[in-house]
C-alpha positions as CSV (number, residue, x, y, z in Angstrom):
1,X,72.7,87.8,83.0
2,X,76.1,89.3,83.9
3,X,79.0,89.7,81.5
4,X,80.8,86.6,82.6
5,X,77.6,84.5,82.3
6,X,76.8,86.0,78.9
7,X,80.3,85.1,77.7
8,X,80.2,81.6,79.1
9,X,76.7,81.0,77.5
10,X,78.2,81.5,74.0
11,X,81.7,80.3,74.6
12,X,83.3,77.3,72.8
13,X,82.4,74.0,74.7
14,X,86.1,73.5,75.5
15,X,86.3,76.9,77.3
16,X,83.0,76.2,79.1
17,X,84.2,72.8,80.2
18,X,87.6,74.2,81.4
19,X,85.9,77.0,83.4
20,X,83.0,75.0,84.8
21,X,85.1,71.9,85.6
22,X,87.9,73.8,87.3
23,X,85.6,75.8,89.6
24,X,83.5,72.7,90.5
25,X,86.8,70.7,91.1
26,X,88.1,73.4,93.4
27,X,84.8,73.7,95.3
28,X,84.6,70.0,96.1
29,X,88.4,69.7,96.6
30,X,88.1,72.3,99.3
31,X,85.3,70.4,101.0
32,X,87.6,67.4,101.4
33,X,90.0,69.5,103.5
34,X,87.2,69.7,106.1
35,X,86.3,66.0,105.9
36,X,89.3,63.7,105.5
37,X,92.5,65.1,107.1
38,X,91.7,63.5,110.5
39,X,92.1,60.0,108.9
40,X,95.8,60.8,108.3
41,X,96.4,60.3,112.0
42,X,96.4,56.9,113.7
43,X,95.1,58.1,117.2
44,X,96.8,55.3,119.2
45,X,96.5,55.2,123.0
46,X,94.2,58.2,123.3
47,X,93.8,59.4,126.9
48,X,90.2,59.1,128.2
49,X,89.2,56.4,125.6
50,X,88.5,53.2,127.5
51,X,86.0,51.4,125.2
52,X,86.5,48.2,123.3
53,X,85.8,49.9,120.0
54,X,89.0,51.3,118.5
55,X,89.1,55.2,118.9
56,X,89.8,55.9,115.2
57,X,87.1,53.5,114.1
58,X,84.7,55.4,116.5
59,X,85.7,58.7,114.8
60,X,85.2,57.3,111.3
61,X,81.8,55.8,112.3
62,X,80.7,59.0,113.9
63,X,81.6,61.1,110.9
64,X,80.1,58.6,108.5
65,X,76.9,58.5,110.5
66,X,76.6,62.3,110.2
67,X,77.4,62.1,106.5
68,X,74.9,59.2,105.9
69,X,72.1,61.1,107.7
70,X,72.9,64.1,105.5
71,X,72.5,61.9,102.5
72,X,69.0,60.9,103.6
73,X,68.2,64.5,104.2
74,X,69.5,65.3,100.8
75,X,67.1,62.9,99.1
76,X,64.4,65.5,99.8
77,X,66.5,68.7,100.0
78,X,68.5,68.2,96.8
79,X,65.5,66.9,94.8
80,X,63.4,70.0,95.7
81,X,66.2,72.5,95.4
82,X,65.4,75.6,93.4
83,X,69.0,76.7,93.0
84,X,68.8,80.3,94.0
85,X,70.9,80.0,97.2
86,X,73.2,77.2,96.3
87,X,76.5,79.1,96.7
88,X,75.6,80.5,100.1
89,X,74.4,77.1,101.2
90,X,77.8,75.5,100.3
91,X,79.7,78.2,102.3
92,X,77.4,77.9,105.3
93,X,77.5,74.1,105.5
94,X,81.3,73.9,105.2
95,X,81.6,76.7,107.8
96,X,79.5,74.7,110.2
97,X,81.7,71.6,109.6
98,X,84.8,73.6,110.4
99,X,83.3,74.8,113.7
100,X,82.8,71.1,114.5
101,X,86.5,70.5,113.9
102,X,87.3,73.2,116.4
103,X,85.1,71.4,118.9
104,X,86.9,68.1,118.1
105,X,90.2,69.8,119.1
106,X,88.8,71.4,122.3
107,X,86.7,68.6,123.8
108,X,88.4,65.7,125.5
109,X,87.8,62.0,124.5
110,X,85.3,60.5,124.4
111,X,83.2,63.6,124.0
112,X,85.0,64.8,120.9
113,X,83.8,61.8,119.0
114,X,80.4,63.6,118.8
115,X,82.2,66.5,117.1
116,X,83.0,64.2,114.1
117,X,79.3,63.4,113.8
118,X,78.5,67.2,113.6
119,X,81.4,67.6,111.1
120,X,79.9,65.0,108.7
121,X,76.3,66.2,109.0
122,X,76.6,69.3,106.8
123,X,79.1,67.9,104.4
124,X,76.9,65.2,102.9
125,X,74.9,67.9,101.0
126,X,77.9,69.5,99.2
127,X,78.1,67.0,96.3
128,X,74.5,67.6,95.3
129,X,74.8,71.3,95.6
130,X,77.9,71.4,93.4
131,X,76.7,68.9,90.9
132,X,73.4,70.8,90.5
133,X,75.4,73.5,88.7
134,X,76.6,70.9,86.2
135,X,73.8,68.5,85.4
136,X,71.5,68.5,82.4
137,X,74.1,69.9,79.9
138,X,75.6,68.4,76.8
139,X,78.9,68.8,78.5
140,X,77.9,67.2,81.8
141,X,80.2,64.1,81.3
142,X,83.3,66.2,80.8
143,X,82.3,68.6,83.7
144,X,81.5,65.6,85.9
145,X,84.8,63.9,85.0
146,X,86.7,66.9,86.3
147,X,84.5,67.2,89.4
148,X,85.0,63.5,90.1
149,X,88.8,63.9,89.9
150,X,88.5,66.1,92.9
151,X,87.3,63.4,95.2
152,X,89.8,61.0,93.8
153,X,92.9,63.1,94.3
154,X,91.7,65.4,97.1
155,X,91.5,62.8,99.8
156,X,95.2,61.8,99.3
157,X,96.3,65.4,99.0
158,X,94.5,66.8,102.1
159,X,95.8,63.8,104.1
160,X,99.3,64.6,102.8
161,X,98.8,68.2,104.0
162,X,97.6,66.9,107.4
163,X,100.5,64.5,107.7
164,X,103.0,67.3,106.9
165,X,101.4,69.6,109.5
166,X,101.9,66.9,112.1
167,X,105.4,65.9,111.1
168,X,106.9,69.2,110.0
169,X,105.1,71.8,112.2
170,X,104.3,69.6,115.2
171,X,100.6,70.3,115.0
172,X,98.6,68.1,117.4
173,X,96.6,65.3,115.7
174,X,93.5,66.8,117.3
175,X,94.1,70.3,115.9
176,X,95.4,69.1,112.6
177,X,92.0,68.7,110.9
178,X,90.8,72.2,111.8
179,X,94.2,73.6,110.7
180,X,94.1,71.8,107.4
181,X,90.6,73.1,106.7
182,X,91.5,76.7,107.5
183,X,94.2,76.6,104.8
184,X,91.6,75.9,102.1
185,X,89.0,78.6,102.9
186,X,90.4,81.1,100.3
187,X,90.2,78.5,97.5
188,X,86.6,77.5,98.7
189,X,85.4,81.2,98.5
190,X,86.9,81.7,95.1
191,X,85.5,78.4,93.7
192,X,81.9,79.0,95.0
193,X,81.9,82.5,93.5
194,X,83.0,81.0,90.2
195,X,80.2,78.4,90.3
196,X,77.7,81.2,90.9
197,X,78.7,82.7,87.5
198,X,77.8,79.6,85.5
199,X,74.8,80.2,83.1
200,X,71.8,77.8,83.4
201,X,71.5,74.9,80.8
202,X,70.7,76.2,77.3
203,X,67.7,75.3,75.2
204,X,69.9,72.9,73.2
205,X,71.0,71.3,76.5
206,X,67.4,70.8,77.5
207,X,66.4,69.4,74.1
208,X,69.2,66.7,74.2
209,X,69.3,66.0,78.0
210,X,65.8,66.7,79.2
211,X,64.9,69.7,81.3
212,X,65.9,69.4,84.9
213,X,63.5,70.6,87.6
214,X,62.8,70.1,91.3
215,X,61.0,66.8,92.1
216,X,58.2,66.7,94.6
217,X,57.4,63.5,96.6
218,X,54.8,62.2,94.0
219,X,57.3,62.6,91.2
220,X,60.1,61.0,93.1
221,X,58.0,58.0,94.0
222,X,56.7,57.6,90.5
223,X,60.2,57.6,89.0
224,X,61.5,55.1,91.5
225,X,58.5,52.7,90.9
226,X,58.9,53.0,87.1
227,X,62.5,51.6,87.2
228,X,62.5,49.8,90.6
229,X,64.2,46.5,89.6
230,X,67.1,48.2,87.9
231,X,67.5,50.8,90.5
232,X,67.4,48.3,93.4
233,X,70.2,46.3,91.7
234,X,72.3,49.4,91.0
235,X,71.9,50.7,94.5
236,X,72.8,47.3,95.9
237,X,76.1,47.2,94.0
238,X,76.8,50.8,95.0
239,X,76.4,49.8,98.7
240,X,79.2,47.4,98.4
241,X,81.3,49.8,96.4
242,X,80.8,52.7,98.8
243,X,81.6,50.6,101.9
244,X,84.8,49.4,100.2
245,X,85.8,52.8,99.0
246,X,85.3,54.4,102.4
247,X,87.2,51.6,104.1
248,X,90.1,52.0,101.7
249,X,90.1,55.8,102.1
250,X,89.8,56.0,105.9
251,X,92.3,53.3,106.7
252,X,94.8,53.9,103.9
253,X,97.5,54.8,106.5
254,X,97.1,51.4,108.2
255,X,96.9,49.5,105.0
256,X,100.1,51.1,103.6
257,X,101.9,50.5,106.9
258,X,101.0,46.8,106.9
259,X,102.1,46.5,103.3
260,X,105.5,47.7,104.5
261,X,105.3,51.1,102.9
262,X,106.4,53.8,105.4
263,X,106.3,57.0,103.3
264,X,102.6,57.5,103.8
265,X,102.2,61.2,103.0
266,X,103.7,60.8,99.5
267,X,101.9,57.5,98.8
268,X,98.5,59.0,99.6
269,X,99.0,61.4,96.6
270,X,101.1,59.2,94.3
271,X,98.7,56.3,94.3
272,X,95.6,58.4,93.4
273,X,97.1,60.5,90.5
274,X,97.0,57.6,88.0
275,X,93.5,56.7,89.2
276,X,92.3,60.3,88.4
277,X,93.7,60.1,84.9
278,X,91.8,56.8,84.2
279,X,88.5,58.2,85.6
280,X,88.8,61.5,83.8
281,X,89.4,59.8,80.4
282,X,86.6,57.3,80.8
283,X,84.0,59.8,82.0
284,X,84.9,62.5,79.6
285,X,84.6,60.1,76.6
286,X,80.9,59.6,77.1
287,X,80.2,63.2,76.0
288,X,80.6,62.1,72.3
289,X,77.7,59.5,72.6
290,X,74.5,61.3,71.6
291,X,72.0,58.5,72.2
292,X,71.2,58.4,75.9
293,X,70.2,54.7,76.0
294,X,73.4,53.7,74.2
295,X,75.4,55.9,76.6
296,X,73.7,54.3,79.6
297,X,74.6,50.8,78.5
298,X,78.2,51.8,77.8
299,X,78.3,53.2,81.3
300,X,77.2,49.8,82.6
301,X,80.2,48.3,80.7
302,X,82.6,50.6,82.4
303,X,81.1,49.8,85.8
304,X,81.4,46.0,85.1
305,X,85.0,46.5,84.1
306,X,85.8,48.5,87.2
307,X,84.4,45.8,89.5
308,X,86.3,43.1,87.6
309,X,89.5,45.1,87.9
310,X,89.1,45.2,91.7
311,X,88.8,41.4,92.0
312,X,91.4,40.4,89.3
313,X,94.1,42.8,90.6
314,X,93.7,41.4,94.1
315,X,94.1,37.9,92.6
316,X,97.2,39.0,90.8
317,X,98.6,40.5,94.1
318,X,98.0,37.3,96.0
319,X,99.7,35.3,93.2
320,X,102.7,37.7,93.6
321,X,102.3,38.8,89.9
322,X,102.3,42.5,91.0
323,X,103.6,44.4,94.0
324,X,101.7,46.3,96.7
325,X,101.9,49.8,95.1
326,X,100.7,48.4,91.7
327,X,98.0,46.5,93.5
328,X,96.7,49.6,95.3
329,X,96.8,51.7,92.1
330,X,94.9,49.0,90.2
331,X,92.3,48.5,92.9
332,X,91.9,52.3,93.0
333,X,91.5,52.4,89.3
334,X,88.8,49.8,89.3
335,X,87.1,51.3,92.3
336,X,86.9,54.8,90.8
337,X,86.1,53.5,87.3
338,X,82.9,52.1,88.9
339,X,82.4,54.8,91.6
340,X,82.6,58.0,89.6
341,X,79.9,57.1,87.0
342,X,77.4,56.5,89.9
343,X,78.0,60.1,91.0
344,X,77.7,61.8,87.6
345,X,77.0,60.2,84.2
346,X,75.0,57.0,85.2
347,X,72.0,58.8,86.7
348,X,72.3,61.8,84.4
349,X,72.0,59.6,81.4
350,X,69.2,57.5,83.0
351,X,67.1,60.6,83.5
352,X,67.8,61.7,79.9
353,X,67.0,58.2,78.5
354,X,63.7,58.1,80.5
355,X,62.5,61.3,78.9
356,X,61.1,62.5,82.2
357,X,61.6,65.9,83.7
358,X,63.6,65.1,86.8
359,X,66.9,65.6,88.6
360,X,69.9,63.3,88.7
361,X,70.8,64.6,92.1
362,X,67.8,62.9,93.6
363,X,69.0,59.4,92.4
364,X,72.5,60.1,93.4
365,X,71.4,60.8,96.9
366,X,69.2,57.7,97.1
367,X,72.3,55.6,96.2
368,X,74.6,57.5,98.5
369,X,72.2,57.2,101.5
370,X,72.2,53.4,101.1
371,X,75.9,53.3,100.3
372,X,76.9,55.0,103.6
373,X,74.7,52.6,105.6
374,X,76.9,49.8,104.0
375,X,80.0,51.7,104.9
376,X,79.0,51.8,108.6
377,X,78.1,48.1,108.4
378,X,81.6,47.2,107.1
379,X,83.3,49.2,109.9
380,X,81.2,47.5,112.6
381,X,81.8,44.1,111.0
382,X,85.6,44.7,111.1
383,X,85.5,45.6,114.8
384,X,82.7,43.4,116.3
385,X,81.8,40.5,114.0
386,X,84.5,38.2,115.4
387,X,86.6,39.0,112.3
388,X,90.2,38.7,113.5
389,X,91.9,39.6,110.2
390,X,94.6,42.3,110.1
391,X,94.0,45.3,107.8
392,X,95.5,43.9,104.6
393,X,93.8,40.4,104.8
394,X,90.5,42.0,105.6
395,X,90.9,44.4,102.7
396,X,91.7,41.5,100.3
397,X,88.5,39.6,101.3
398,X,86.5,42.8,100.9
399,X,87.9,43.3,97.5
400,X,86.9,39.9,96.3
401,X,83.4,40.3,97.7
402,X,82.9,43.7,96.1
403,X,84.4,42.6,92.8
404,X,82.1,39.6,92.5
405,X,78.8,41.1,93.8
406,X,79.3,44.3,91.9
407,X,80.1,42.6,88.6
408,X,77.1,40.3,88.7
409,X,74.8,43.2,89.8
410,X,75.8,45.5,87.0
411,X,75.3,42.7,84.4
412,X,71.8,42.2,85.7
413,X,71.1,45.9,85.6
414,X,72.4,46.2,82.1
415,X,70.1,43.4,81.0
416,X,67.1,45.1,82.7
417,X,67.6,48.6,81.2
418,X,68.4,47.2,77.7
419,X,64.8,45.8,77.7
420,X,63.1,48.5,79.8
421,X,64.2,51.6,77.9
422,X,62.8,52.2,74.4
423,X,65.4,52.5,71.7
């Protein structure tokens, strides 16, 4: 153990949380610079694109297909990961995704759509690799809260950077994604090096949160079967949530435009900062709950409140009780109040409450794989299912569906786990 690892292993929890949270935040924040900037462009009237499917929707579907396939691969890869090469794996995967962005800029339409598939394929594994440094600790909630803030604020910020590159430096919409990614390479290298210095979970961590270890197929199947009813309901709610979140994220420029808000670059960032504060506060607070079963049920309460916020804020917007900016912020707050626990504390506490040696990353990737299938389905429905709604009306209907289905699903899951898990 090196000097930095030795210091961190005996440091005050606040220092450990600050260090671990910041390097994890920066690592995942950097990844978003290679994934999301392209969606800041509208790509209207693209030469060479003659298909019925909208060009930008084709780009989004291609990238999400690659990302979703990566999640299915991750069910096995992340579950069986031994952890010795995680840092190098993060750098290699993001490097490959950047090369795909170069291809996107070089190839003409329609061939460059395939480059977005290749861009998404490596990136789906990054969350599991980064979170594997953090799970199974007494401080996982606080670390996870800071990490989750990265995917809340990073999308808006990197799209703001992309928008500024196009508007201020006249960078082509096709070269803008690669240019944005290149700006974040130094931060990525520094963050991954910082992650590699984190010590493994201590004996006290393992005693309170259960030892985390790679899961082979037999162990994965056994865990899934043991809690199948609850997991099916949770994953079902997450499918709706992921589809809604991805739609809001990828088409924020179009939604803001149709709401009459023209300052897109600033709004991308402004609308997500309050959301990050809400998510950080909620997630970090779970660290004080020692009993894993109690914490799991409290997480369900937060999930239900998040889904309710999505639906009720939309109702308030349609009743003209709130304006468009307040509505987008409240929908985002509800969305991420529900979305962030799925990616950190929900499955981490479920593993701990079960008492089984396992890895939360496996369950996260099961949910994510299903979630991105839902995301693709929503995109195809918007374009092909004879749905003639404009962006905002479609978003409103989706918000009602997600709010209702998610709320009912989480209530059913809470009832199941309250009876299934021993006190």
